[in-house]
C-alpha positions in Angstrom: -120.3 -70.7 30.2 -117.5 -72.5 27.5 -115.8 -75.5 27.8 -112.3 -75.0 28.9 -110.5 -78.5 27.5 -111.6 -77.2 24.1 -109.0 -76.9 21.3 -111.2 -73.8 19.9 -108.5 -71.3 19.1 -108.8 -67.6 20.9 -110.2 -64.9 19.2 -107.4 -62.6 19.3 -105.2 -65.3 17.6 -108.0 -65.5 14.5 -107.1 -61.9 13.4 -105.2 -61.5 10.7 -103.2 -58.6 9.0 -103.7 -55.3 9.3 -106.1 -56.4 11.7 -104.0 -58.4 14.2 -101.5 -55.5 12.9 -104.1 -52.0 14.3 -104.6 -54.2 18.3 -101.6 -55.5 18.2 -99.6 -52.3 18.2 -102.7 -51.1 20.8 -101.9 -53.9 23.2 -97.7 -53.2 22.2 -98.9 -49.6 23.1 -101.1 -50.1 26.5 -97.5 -51.8 27.6 -95.5 -49.4 27.6 -98.0 -46.7 29.4 -98.2 -50.0 32.0 -94.6 -49.8 31.9 -94.3 -45.9 32.8 -95.8 -47.5 36.1 -92.7 -48.1 37.1 -90.5 -45.8 38.9 -87.4 -48.2 37.4 -88.2 -47.8 33.9 -89.3 -44.2 34.2 -85.8 -44.4 34.8 -84.2 -45.4 32.6 -85.8 -43.7 29.8 -85.0 -40.4 30.7 -81.8 -41.7 31.4 -82.6 -43.3 27.3 -84.0 -40.1 26.3 -79.8 -38.6 26.7 -78.2 -41.3 25.6 -79.9 -42.4 22.1 -79.1 -38.6 20.8 -75.5 -38.9 22.7 -75.1 -42.2 20.6 -74.9 -40.3 17.1 -72.8 -37.5 18.6 -70.5 -40.5 20.8 -70.1 -44.1 17.7 -67.4 -43.1 15.5 -69.5 -44.5 12.5 -72.6 -46.4 12.5 -72.4 -49.2 14.0 -71.0 -48.5 17.2 -73.6 -45.3 16.8 -76.0 -48.3 16.0 -74.7 -50.5 18.6 -73.8 -47.6 21.8 -78.3 -47.2 20.6 -79.1 -50.9 21.2 -77.5 -51.9 24.5 -80.3 -48.7 25.6 -83.0 -50.1 24.3 -82.0 -53.4 25.8 -81.8 -51.7 29.1 -85.7 -50.5 28.3 -86.4 -54.3 27.1 -84.9 -56.5 29.7 -86.5 -53.9 32.5 -90.2 -54.2 30.9 -89.7 -58.0 30.6 -89.1 -58.4 34.1 -91.8 -56.0 35.1 -94.2 -59.0 33.6 -92.7 -61.2 35.2 -93.4 -59.4 38.0 -96.6 -59.0 37.1 -97.4 -62.7 36.4 -95.8 -63.9 39.7 -97.8 -61.3 41.6 -101.4 -62.2 39.9 -99.8 -65.9 41.3 -100.5 -64.8 44.8 -98.4 -61.9 47.3 -97.6 -65.4 50.0 -93.7 -65.9 50.1 -92.8 -68.4 48.1 -89.4 -69.9 46.4 -90.2 -70.5 43.7 -91.4 -66.7 43.0 -88.6 -65.4 44.6 -86.4 -67.8 42.0 -88.7 -65.4 39.2 -88.0 -62.1 40.3 -84.7 -62.4 41.1 -84.0 -64.3 37.9 -86.0 -61.2 36.3 -83.8 -58.8 38.1 -80.6 -60.2 37.7 -81.4 -60.1 34.1 -82.4 -56.3 34.1 -78.4 -56.0 36.1 -77.2 -57.7 32.8 -78.1 -55.4 30.4 -77.2 -52.2 32.8 -73.4 -53.6 32.9 -73.6 -55.3 29.6 -75.0 -50.9 28.7 -72.2 -49.5 31.1 -69.6 -51.2 30.0 -70.3 -50.6 26.6 -70.8 -47.3 26.9 -67.2 -46.4 29.3 -65.7 -48.6 26.3 -66.7 -45.8 23.8 -66.6 -43.0 26.1 -62.4 -43.9 26.2 -62.0 -44.0 22.6 -64.5 -40.9 21.7 -62.3 -39.4 24.5 -58.9 -40.8 26.1 -57.5 -42.5 23.5 -57.5 -40.6 20.4 
């Protein structure tokens, strides 16, 4: 049995170059598949499928298009991080604990803020494009 106090590096950390990149990409794709199991992430991906192509029409220049796309992707990133927090807390245990609740509430608040930012940026861009001239 390995010594838990040993400072030997994890085997995955010993990979370098293209081999490390290959494995890291695999882990990321597994994470996306895991995220897809979350209803909120699926809903946000469907919204992103509409908004990302629309950003090319709504944006007046490359910078506005990039910001419109970035806030949509930010929502997806935040949702995945929130799901990771929830999974880690659930790994510890399902009993009610104030710190577990706090961690989950903070993750949820981050998602809410990213959604509000996305809505505000899109509302401003739509106003400028269609109502302001």
